[in-house]
Phi, psi and omega in degrees: 000318185291317181295331177292324183280317196247006184057044179250118178300146181294336182276351188288162176289329179300315180295320177301323177295323175298320182292323174296318175300320180294321184280322193245304184304317183268005184292338182271354183287148174292139186271079181289121181286143172301161188291342182232163174283103184286344179278338182218083191264357176221154177244141173273126183266163187302333182271010180088356183269174184231146168232167178309128182300321186290349171296330186051241182266010180287153176285168174296154188262132182271333187198152177293326182247143179297146175064013176255106185243347182221170177288335175296319173295325183306307185291332176285328175289325175297323173300316181300317179288315192278335187083164182307321187265004181296133181296136185247295184234141181228147179238134185281141178228153178257137178270182183301335184267001178083010182269155183278129169238162186238132177257118193245151163247147177272171180303315182293320179292321181300318186284330174292319178298315182296322177298321181296316180297316182289330176293318181293335178288328175292322185298324182271011170096008176286141181264151174291157175109168185293341183292340180267107178260131180240131181275148169232119183237082189201156171289167178299129173194171182305316185296329179297318178291322175296323172297316175301314179296319178300316179308313184287339173304333182237018175067025174281161186249136182267133175236106181272145179248137170288145178306327183265017185293148174282157177299324181293319175295315180303315179293316180304306184292319180299312180290320180297322179267355177056054179284124174274334184225135175235131173269137177227169182241004181202156178304320184299315177293318181299313180296323180297317175300315184295318181292334181267357185313319177305337179261348184264089196289342182244354179292123186242321193223141176240129169246116185259129182296329182260167178305150182254137177286167179292322180292330174287324174300315182293323182289320182296312180305322181295340183252009177066037181252133176281142182221133178226146165278175184299316185289323181300319186292312178302323180289347179291337183289344181278350186269007177208163180281144185305141174257137181300145185292162174237081185300147174285161167265172186295331180264008179287151172289124183265313188209150165250106182258113183276126181303128175299322169075136174264348176215154166069185182282141184291150179251144180272104181280117179279123173244127183269172180291325171308314181304311188288320180287328181298325182294342180291348177299342179296339187292344180293341179266348185255011174063024179294337180293352181259009181186148182242146176081034181292157183251140187219132179264121178265111176222338172289147189303126179295342174293337179271138189300325181306310183290321178301316178299314182299314185291317180299317185293324180295321180292324182291347177250016179070032185282169178254126179245120173258140184257124181291141173229150170106208185268165186298332181292351179268358188298312182295319180302312183295319178301312182296319179290325181282345180059055185299148173261330174235132179237110175274136189210176174233159184310320184298318177297310182304315187296323175295318177298312182302307182291329176299315178295311179296325178295324183293343182254008191302320183262012181233073188296329180289312178300318182298318182284331175296314180295323177297314180294325181294317187288326177292322177300312183293322177300318178293318177302319181293321185288319184287314186271339179079004179233153177257128186227161172238015193249011179273170179296328175300315176302313186286324182267333186239322189258003184295325183293326178289315185298326181297341178302326182245010174095170189273352189248014180294130182247322182209150171244130176255143183230125181210187174080338175196167186282138180276152171276134184309316184295318181294321181296318178291323179299310181301320177294319182285318185287322187263001172055038182220171172290138175235108179261120172266145181219178179212138182194187183211159168309319180295342181247028177059025185121230184295147171253316178226160178208151175289151184256156183301141180090344176283107179256008179291161174237165179102331180253162178247013174098211185231161187303147176295157183297353180262001190206161178232159184222145173217162176253152174224151182299147176231079186302328182296331180252013172068035177253132174226132187307315184282351180251304186218006178122183181192184181292139178278126176239137186227146176222138178164180181300335184270000185272136181304152169278355176140190180260136189293133177045045178209076181296328181297309183293325179297312178306312182291341186278344187242151171278167182294333179267012168091012177270139177274141180274119184276339184072012177247149177262134177214174174214152175274139181269179185295335178267006176088011175267164183261137179242130177269132181262303177188177171276139188296321183286349179259350177282130181228164186250120181285165178302333181279006175090003184268136173274138179230136174253095192299332181288336171291318177294324181293328180293331175286311189292331180294346178290340181294139175295341181271351185255121174271311175218153178209141177236118177264125187244139178222160179225135185296348180259351185245135181273015180231158175255146172235167183220138171261123187238122170266104188285163172282118185302311185294318178297317182292317180304310186291324179293320179296324181285318185282327187266319187240001177066031180267119182227156169074020182249147181281171183295331183289324180286319178299321181295349177259353181290113185304321183301313183292321183295314181293323180291320177292327177298314180293322176297322179290322176295323179296320176300315181303319182290311184291340175266016173060036182263151180295155189293329183290350170275357176276163181262130185270344177210155182225140168246121177272135181222140175287345184289128176276137175278114177227163174291333174296320180266010173078009183267348174225162171283171179297342175258019169068032167271142177302130174263096194300321178291317183296316183296322179293321181290315188299317185255026187304312178301311181297326178289317177297320176296322175299314179296323181297316181299312179301315183297324182286322181292319178297321182295317180298319178302320185296311185283338175286000000 
């Protein structure tokens, strides 16, 4: 485990020091047992499915807290825990010194504001009940959450839009769900809706959270759209007597979350209040039972179910949610100033933190080796004691500067939305001195399906089923996967599973087995300790002409560990026996390597990406990674194209949670991919005729 994380050979003196520490330095520590049995983490049920072993003979759990069955209940339970003046939502502001300060509203005011919004919705004629769908087209902010809470006061349904949504998808979703009102956060989005009004058949009203310009009001009037800024809309509630709420039931529809999708048109996942609340059962693993009012930074898109799940769980525990504003480089600053207790993240963010820290020490070998030794020490401490701490001398003397990146009160980091690279996950655990829980889930399961449990420091697995669900695997003969041999498709059943896709009976029927399990479309296998390991997505696994199956996302997760690789897309073709890769390189690392290895200086990243020596060198390094990880040769890439293009959600090459959109990448780099295959074929032909 240590050599994988820290690049330390087992024969080295550094590793021998770790071994000495394990035998002697730690010998005086109390042998605290982890809170769970880590050798047997799941129980096999009569139908072949598995549930978390610590549940024993107990039933599946519907919610973290008793009698909490809807998100309407959730915020009121949070109020009970936090108190009237307990802080609820916060926005960052800069003081005169340029430092971040937070402006808060408390729970009682938040609930009152949501009531005023919902009363205003009645004033303009919107009806209570599931038939009324309300859109939110905004970045994360206080008003986003207030609008969502307002919807649920009268059992309306929230339909969130991603910031990066295309016009065609926006029109499709709006018309499919018959949305009469959309909340926005900016003039640009408001104008986009107004200009698209001829195609938006049911849109009548726009509420913009910020002040509206005169020209935008005139534009709205020209399209017969009612338009209000946030304060104007809230004040409509004063024009009528309050109407009693119509709270939802547990099986009421809470939200239609459209999958961002890596291919094709998005599908509307119907999520009930029970779905959203049941996921809070995960909190038993995050030690929320040991504290109230924990602080959480909301920066991943609220349109994504991962972030919605995190926010719902925070409110259920009387937590404080601060909303990130600005550019991505401010995320850590906001987390630090907020003094977060929980930091929800995705592998891409962790990878940037890891590489950024190691890059800063590239010319300081002594400090780099000290850091590696410190992280190794902390990982051993974690493994032996089963607890994550920040109070050892190593934390105080060596790791404090790193830990200060996320503030002094960090308790846990949650990682979701994609598979983590093992080395990065171990680095985060050792460096930050806190629990790091990796999980796996889908929109269709209201977020996480499985999550790692406290005390488990292993990598490669994503944990055990949430207390609200069970999981089983089934054979996939077409891809040569068999449960008893090497894994199978992951199936899930539980309180967190969607009731289906909105107005899409065919897709709903195809998504479930006859015995009621939902098909995830992902391939997994059970490990010896009962945890689940994700192999790949079924639709991404392809068969090479030589009969070998390849899971490209698994190959990408290996290559991302290279210091030269910022992003990578591995491509295969059923008619070609080779893999090729599109690599967006780490600019600093590539520039330094070009100078030190090939004496190439003074060139831009665009020019460096065209240098044959660098292209060949990166290809050889990726093949070496394949070999050192004992992967078969056909999983290595035979050609590489270096590109200065960053894969982002803005240019359509990733999802909002930074997963590769494979279809879009293949289309964007179609010429380069074809050129690589052509060059390989020519090289192979030369070998044959020579």
